[in-house]
Backbone bond lengths (Angstrom), bond angles and torsions (degrees), N, CA, C in turn:
res aa  C-N    CA-C-N  psi(-1)  N-CA   C-N-CA  omega(-1)  CA-C   N-CA-C  phi
1 M - - - 1.432 - - 1.533 109.55 -
2 G 1.339 118.47 139.10 1.447 122.87 -177.20 1.519 112.69 -75.72
3 V 1.295 115.54 162.60 1.465 121.57 178.22 1.524 108.94 -86.45
4 M 1.320 116.19 132.13 1.468 119.80 179.16 1.516 110.10 -70.74
5 K 1.309 115.32 142.94 1.469 120.45 178.60 1.534 108.94 -87.43
6 T 1.309 115.22 146.12 1.457 120.77 175.98 1.517 109.56 -76.86
7 E 1.328 116.23 163.43 1.453 120.75 179.79 1.526 110.85 -58.84
8 G 1.342 117.04 -38.94 1.455 120.66 178.30 1.499 114.31 -64.35
9 E 1.350 116.55 -37.57 1.461 120.64 176.99 1.522 111.91 -67.16
10 I 1.328 115.98 -37.70 1.464 119.71 178.77 1.525 109.41 -71.04
11 A 1.338 117.08 -46.95 1.457 121.28 -179.33 1.521 111.40 -63.28
12 G 1.325 117.39 -29.53 1.458 121.68 -176.70 1.525 114.13 -71.35
13 R 1.317 117.25 -0.14 1.456 120.39 -179.15 1.532 111.99 -101.45
14 F 1.305 118.48 -10.61 1.434 121.84 -174.88 1.539 111.19 -104.91
15 P 1.330 117.77 146.96 1.471 119.42 179.31 1.528 112.87 -64.82
16 I 1.311 115.18 153.35 1.475 121.79 179.71 1.505 106.93 -122.23
17 G 1.344 115.99 132.42 1.457 121.27 -178.72 1.541 110.57 -101.58
18 Y 1.325 114.15 141.02 1.466 120.84 178.34 1.509 108.85 -133.95
19 I 1.336 116.04 146.92 1.456 121.77 172.44 1.515 109.97 -124.97
20 D 1.293 115.37 153.70 1.473 123.47 -178.66 1.524 109.57 -53.21
21 E 1.330 116.19 128.16 1.475 121.06 -177.39 1.504 113.31 -54.89
22 E 1.342 117.85 -36.28 1.454 121.12 -179.81 1.516 110.61 -60.19
23 H 1.313 116.78 -38.22 1.472 120.98 -177.38 1.531 112.21 -80.40
24 V 1.312 117.77 -21.15 1.462 120.53 -179.23 1.531 110.10 -60.56
25 F 1.320 116.21 -45.71 1.453 119.55 -177.59 1.521 111.95 -66.92
26 N 1.317 118.25 -34.78 1.471 121.35 175.00 1.527 110.47 -65.01
27 I 1.320 117.05 -41.61 1.472 120.72 -179.56 1.521 109.81 -65.30
28 I 1.319 117.51 -43.05 1.475 120.79 -179.97 1.527 110.45 -64.43
29 R 1.332 117.52 -41.83 1.477 121.26 -179.79 1.521 111.38 -63.46
30 E 1.346 116.77 -39.04 1.441 121.31 -174.19 1.508 114.46 -84.74
31 S 1.331 119.22 -13.96 1.455 120.30 -174.91 1.508 110.74 -152.56
32 S 1.323 114.18 -171.38 1.471 120.27 -179.47 1.510 110.83 -102.99
33 F 1.309 118.58 42.51 1.458 121.99 -176.88 1.517 113.03 -92.98
34 K 1.334 119.42 10.47 1.460 120.82 -177.45 1.526 111.90 -56.09
35 E 1.337 117.19 -38.30 1.470 120.77 -178.32 1.520 112.81 -68.87
36 L 1.324 117.97 -10.03 1.464 121.90 -179.23 1.524 112.79 -90.92
37 V 1.332 116.82 -3.89 1.457 121.69 -173.03 1.523 110.06 -110.34
38 N 1.333 116.77 134.51 1.471 122.55 176.33 1.539 107.22 -111.46
39 F 1.320 115.89 95.76 1.466 120.64 -177.06 1.534 112.64 -70.70
40 N 1.319 117.50 -9.36 1.476 121.72 178.22 1.527 112.92 -84.67
41 S 1.321 116.71 -8.91 1.460 121.23 -179.36 1.506 109.10 -119.51
42 R 1.319 116.58 108.91 1.466 122.83 -176.49 1.532 110.74 -126.89
43 L 1.302 114.04 153.18 1.445 122.18 -179.46 1.521 107.37 -129.79
44 C 1.324 117.53 133.34 1.446 122.65 174.19 1.512 108.74 -103.71
45 I 1.325 116.75 122.58 1.472 121.32 -179.36 1.529 108.84 -110.79
46 D 1.323 114.16 123.73 1.476 121.52 178.12 1.522 107.45 -110.27
47 L 1.330 116.42 101.35 1.466 120.48 -177.46 1.516 112.81 -73.55
48 N 1.338 117.46 -22.20 1.473 119.75 175.99 1.521 111.49 -65.20
49 R 1.328 115.79 -40.30 1.465 121.11 179.60 1.527 112.44 -97.31
50 M 1.337 117.10 -4.06 1.463 122.74 179.74 1.534 110.82 57.53
51 C 1.352 115.26 47.52 1.462 118.37 -178.86 1.515 110.07 -144.45
52 F 1.345 115.71 172.24 1.460 123.07 -179.45 1.522 109.43 -138.37
53 I 1.331 115.40 158.29 1.456 121.66 172.88 1.522 107.30 -146.44
54 E 1.333 116.22 144.71 1.458 120.44 176.07 1.520 107.08 -84.55
55 S 1.338 115.70 107.81 1.458 120.97 -174.44 1.514 109.86 -158.44
56 S 1.348 115.22 148.64 1.474 118.69 177.27 1.523 111.60 -84.95
57 T 1.334 117.25 -13.38 1.460 120.52 177.37 1.534 108.58 -114.22
58 C 1.307 114.76 144.84 1.465 118.87 -175.94 1.526 107.56 -140.78
59 K 1.333 116.70 102.82 1.449 121.55 -178.21 1.521 113.52 -84.64
60 N 1.324 116.19 -37.86 1.459 120.79 -173.60 1.521 112.58 -122.65
61 G 1.318 116.48 52.02 1.458 117.58 -179.11 1.503 111.65 174.78
62 K 1.331 114.35 -158.56 1.459 121.80 -179.88 1.506 109.81 -110.27
63 T 1.324 116.30 143.40 1.472 121.42 177.42 1.527 109.32 -95.54
64 F 1.333 115.17 134.95 1.447 122.29 177.40 1.522 107.98 -120.76
65 V 1.339 116.27 146.50 1.457 122.24 -177.83 1.530 108.83 -116.61
66 E 1.341 115.72 140.02 1.468 120.12 -178.18 1.533 110.91 -68.67
67 V 1.316 114.89 139.66 1.452 122.50 174.16 1.538 108.37 -128.21
68 V 1.320 116.40 163.24 1.465 119.80 176.04 1.528 108.14 -59.51
69 Y 1.329 114.47 120.38 1.455 121.08 -172.30 1.518 113.37 -52.33
70 E 1.342 117.33 -45.90 1.451 121.78 -174.95 1.529 112.95 -68.39
71 R 1.337 117.64 -8.96 1.460 120.50 179.36 1.537 112.79 -98.30
72 I 1.315 117.17 0.32 1.479 120.12 179.79 1.521 112.27 -54.81
73 P 1.331 120.53 -47.06 1.466 117.73 -179.30 1.532 112.57 -58.96
74 E 1.311 116.53 -42.16 1.452 121.79 -179.19 1.525 112.32 -66.91
75 L 1.328 116.18 -38.88 1.485 120.16 -177.15 1.517 111.78 -81.57
76 A 1.331 118.82 -32.14 1.461 120.42 -165.18 1.520 115.85 -111.81
77 I 1.332 118.65 -14.45 1.465 118.61 -173.19 1.528 111.50 -114.50
78 D 1.315 115.36 131.83 1.458 121.85 170.62 1.527 106.10 -85.37
79 I 1.326 115.19 104.08 1.460 121.04 -174.78 1.527 112.32 -62.20
80 E 1.332 117.09 -39.12 1.463 120.52 -178.62 1.519 111.78 -65.43
81 E 1.331 117.05 -42.06 1.471 121.69 -178.76 1.525 111.82 -86.45
82 G 1.336 118.00 -22.70 1.448 121.49 -178.29 1.521 113.15 71.61
83 V 1.349 116.10 35.33 1.464 120.87 179.49 1.518 110.08 -133.65
84 F 1.342 114.48 159.94 1.462 120.18 173.15 1.526 106.44 -75.07
85 K 1.330 116.04 128.48 1.472 120.75 -180.00 1.526 111.58 -92.72
86 I 1.316 117.78 -8.14 1.461 122.84 175.93 1.536 108.71 -143.51
87 D 1.325 116.25 164.25 1.465 121.65 175.50 1.531 108.18 -72.48
88 V 1.336 116.59 137.58 1.473 122.71 -177.94 1.525 108.79 -131.15
89 A 1.332 114.59 145.54 1.476 120.36 173.04 1.541 107.10 -131.69
90 V 1.302 115.26 135.79 1.485 120.38 177.12 1.522 106.86 -122.43
91 H 1.332 115.39 122.03 1.457 121.96 178.79 1.540 108.49 -97.79
92 N 1.324 115.11 120.46 1.463 121.32 174.86 1.515 107.42 -99.88
93 P 1.344 118.32 103.09 1.480 120.02 -176.57 1.511 113.21 -65.36
94 I 1.299 119.35 -23.93 1.461 121.03 -179.03 1.525 109.59 -68.35
95 T 1.332 117.58 -41.86 1.459 120.84 178.72 1.524 113.13 -94.30
96 N 1.350 115.56 -8.62 1.464 123.37 -176.61 1.514 111.01 54.77
97 Q 1.315 115.90 44.85 1.464 122.95 -177.61 1.522 108.05 -130.19
98 V 1.334 116.08 146.03 1.451 122.04 174.79 1.527 107.33 -110.54
99 L 1.322 115.10 134.08 1.469 122.22 173.57 1.529 105.83 -101.50
100 Y 1.319 115.22 118.49 1.459 120.69 179.81 1.538 107.55 -105.74
101 V 1.347 114.84 124.60 1.463 122.09 -179.35 1.526 107.04 -118.68
102 P 1.337 117.73 113.52 1.452 119.84 -179.50 1.538 112.85 -75.72
103 M 1.332 113.15 156.70 1.446 120.75 176.79 1.528 110.37 -54.74
104 K 1.298 116.92 147.18 1.485 127.38 179.02 1.511 113.09 76.14
105 T 1.350 118.00 8.71 1.458 120.66 175.22 1.507 108.53 -74.34
106 K 1.327 116.10 137.64 1.478 123.20 177.55 1.531 108.38 -66.30
107 A 1.314 115.69 130.84 1.488 122.09 178.55 1.531 108.59 -112.03
108 F 1.291 116.56 130.42 1.474 122.44 174.53 1.508 107.25 -106.66
109 L 1.331 116.95 114.18 1.439 122.61 -175.88 1.534 110.08 -101.28
110 V 1.339 114.58 134.63 1.448 121.08 176.88 1.548 106.93 -127.03
111 E 1.335 115.90 118.01 1.442 120.91 -178.55 1.503 111.08 -107.11
112 A 1.332 115.76 142.63 1.471 121.04 176.35 1.530 106.37 -128.00
113 S 1.330 117.01 138.43 1.450 120.96 177.44 1.512 109.37 -140.21
114 G 1.325 115.79 146.58 1.453 122.01 179.93 1.501 111.79 167.02
115 R 1.319 117.15 -173.98 1.452 121.71 -179.38 1.529 111.22 -63.74
116 S 1.319 116.02 -46.13 1.476 121.96 177.58 1.522 107.95 -136.74
117 I 1.337 115.83 140.63 1.472 120.40 -178.59 1.526 107.49 -130.31
118 Y 1.324 115.18 134.61 1.461 121.39 -179.59 1.514 109.06 -124.25
119 S 1.328 116.14 114.72 1.451 121.16 178.41 1.512 109.90 -74.26
120 L 1.310 116.20 137.96 1.466 122.53 179.26 1.533 112.21 -109.11
121 V 1.326 117.09 1.56 1.468 121.70 -177.70 1.535 110.11 -131.30
122 N 1.320 115.39 162.00 1.467 122.19 177.36 1.530 110.38 -127.31
123 E 1.322 115.43 163.64 1.455 121.60 177.61 1.516 109.30 -61.44
124 G 1.327 115.83 134.10 1.459 121.84 -179.57 1.508 114.25 94.20
125 E 1.318 116.52 -8.02 1.472 120.72 -178.20 1.531 109.71 -80.40
126 N 1.336 115.14 136.68 1.455 120.97 173.61 1.537 107.12 -81.19
127 V 1.337 114.33 135.85 1.457 118.93 177.11 1.525 109.16 -127.69
128 S 1.324 114.92 147.98 1.467 120.42 175.44 1.505 106.45 -103.55
129 S 1.345 115.87 160.61 1.446 118.90 177.37 1.529 107.24 -60.89
130 D 1.302 115.68 140.74 1.464 125.62 -179.21 1.538 111.85 81.87
131 K 1.335 119.50 4.61 1.482 122.09 175.25 1.526 108.99 -70.34
132 K 1.321 117.59 139.89 1.456 122.54 177.72 1.531 108.84 -69.97
133 L 1.341 116.18 126.85 1.463 121.83 178.48 1.511 111.94 -104.60
134 F 1.338 117.22 -41.27 1.460 122.93 -175.62 1.507 110.23 -139.39
135 Y 1.355 116.43 147.25 1.436 122.73 159.03 1.517 105.39 -103.52
136 V 1.329 115.90 135.19 1.474 121.33 179.75 1.517 107.77 -123.71
137 V 1.334 115.24 129.41 1.476 121.12 172.52 1.528 106.49 -99.56
138 T 1.336 114.72 121.59 1.472 119.56 -176.66 1.526 110.80 -83.74
139 N 1.320 116.54 173.74 1.469 121.18 176.52 1.511 112.29 -63.69
140 K 1.319 117.58 -20.24 1.451 121.85 176.47 1.532 111.97 -91.29
141 S 1.321 115.89 11.94 1.484 123.96 -179.03 1.508 113.31 61.97
142 E 1.297 116.37 26.85 1.483 121.27 173.66 1.533 108.28 -92.99
143 V 1.335 116.06 149.60 1.450 120.52 179.39 1.523 109.41 -103.53
144 R 1.304 115.82 126.59 1.466 122.34 177.68 1.548 108.73 -114.13
145 V 1.304 115.53 153.72 1.458 121.55 176.72 1.529 108.28 -115.21
146 I 1.330 115.45 130.08 1.482 121.27 174.72 1.528 106.09 -106.52
147 R 1.331 115.04 126.48 1.474 121.07 -175.71 1.534 111.70 -115.40
148 A 1.317 114.78 157.99 1.459 121.98 175.38 1.523 108.61 -72.88
149 E 1.307 115.78 143.89 1.467 121.17 177.19 1.515 112.00 -100.41
150 I 1.350 116.06 -12.62 1.472 120.25 179.69 1.522 108.85 -135.71
151 S 1.311 114.90 165.87 1.468 120.87 172.29 1.503 108.89 -92.63
152 G 1.307 117.72 144.30 1.449 121.22 179.10 1.522 112.01 170.72
153 V 1.339 114.27 -155.44 1.461 121.72 -178.59 1.533 108.57 -119.10
154 V 1.322 115.91 132.81 1.472 120.55 176.23 1.538 106.63 -75.59
155 V 1.350 116.50 121.57 1.460 120.18 178.15 1.523 112.45 -109.24
156 Y 1.328 117.78 -10.71 1.460 121.51 -179.07 1.521 109.36 -157.26
157 V 1.323 116.15 134.76 1.457 123.63 169.67 1.519 105.91 -140.26
158 G 1.322 117.04 118.65 1.464 118.45 -179.17 1.507 112.43 -166.72
159 D 1.326 113.28 172.95 1.460 120.26 178.91 1.522 110.38 -72.77
160 V 1.320 115.35 148.27 1.457 120.86 173.43 1.527 106.06 -86.37
161 I 1.299 115.89 122.48 1.470 120.99 -178.96 1.539 108.05 -101.88
162 G 1.303 116.08 125.87 1.460 120.58 178.60 1.503 110.49 -150.95
163 K 1.313 115.94 155.23 1.463 121.21 -177.36 1.507 112.00 -67.80
164 Y 1.316 117.29 -34.82 1.455 120.41 -170.45 1.539 112.48 -117.99
165 E 1.319 116.75 21.11 1.471 120.12 -178.22 1.530 110.03 -70.80
166 S 1.335 116.61 123.02 1.456 120.44 176.89 1.536 111.10 -107.96
167 V 1.329 115.37 -10.21 1.469 120.96 -179.82 1.512 107.63 -116.77
168 N 1.339 117.24 144.12 1.458 120.16 175.05 1.514 108.28 -65.24
169 K 1.313 115.93 135.44 1.467 120.84 176.20 1.513 110.15 -137.58
170 M 1.322 115.54 143.12 1.450 121.81 172.60 1.522 108.76 -130.03
171 L 1.324 114.12 154.24 1.465 120.95 -178.68 1.513 109.48 -128.58
172 C 1.325 115.23 138.67 1.445 122.52 173.34 1.515 107.41 -120.77
173 I 1.324 116.12 130.25 1.490 120.41 178.49 1.529 107.37 -113.46
174 I 1.307 114.35 125.68 1.450 122.59 -179.50 1.523 108.89 -117.70
175 V 1.346 117.55 136.31 1.464 121.12 171.36 1.524 107.95 -122.79
176 R 1.299 115.66 155.97 1.450 119.87 178.77 1.529 108.57 -62.53
177 E 1.320 116.59 146.77 1.462 121.71 -174.23 1.534 111.74 -59.17
178 E 1.309 117.16 -36.10 1.480 119.26 -177.27 1.534 111.06 -74.10
179 D 1.329 118.66 -8.29 1.491 121.48 -177.07 1.530 113.18 -101.47
180 V 1.343 117.73 -0.58 1.465 120.18 -178.30 1.545 108.42 -119.76
181 Y 1.324 115.64 141.10 1.446 121.30 177.62 1.526 108.64 -104.88
182 R 1.323 116.71 127.18 1.456 122.00 177.30 1.548 106.77 -97.09
183 L 1.318 115.36 115.83 1.455 120.70 -175.13 1.536 111.31 -109.13
184 H 1.340 115.33 141.35 1.456 120.28 176.27 1.534 108.48 -102.36
185 R 1.309 117.02 169.12 1.456 121.73 178.46 1.526 109.53 -70.73
186 C 1.339 117.31 133.61 1.475 120.84 179.78 1.535 109.48 -66.14
187 S 1.316 114.59 144.30 1.495 117.83 179.55 1.523 110.79 -106.03
């Protein structure tokens, strides 16, 4: 019989989303998103050294606060303009890397919907145009392939959360490679 994994071990496999602390307070003031923010989980990003540290104090950089990962598109992207409206950081614990996406970066959104959706990419992965992003099983049990239309870096892959969603949906956000910063853990 296998050994059961602890909650921390399971949670340590999924990406964690962070938004710039300055913008968190604006978001909370303007809406009812307070329950989406975890003020106990903070990240300090030092762009001069191209690194990050999990810390509540940040002397040489910007502080980011954890938010519910699946709400990043809603909180951070201006859908009409197709750009990030705030600074975002995504920590991929598997690679132990943070992807930092500055405000006003162009976001390329790819949505998949169907009975079952299988993501073929992860956060931090480089993709070329025409790369397979999702397999989708339709209600007619047909398999469809959703492909990237541009080359870049995957910064988000997650479920689309909505009040009235009756179909499974997933979203992949890609940014051009020159617009994303790959940060390592500070030593």
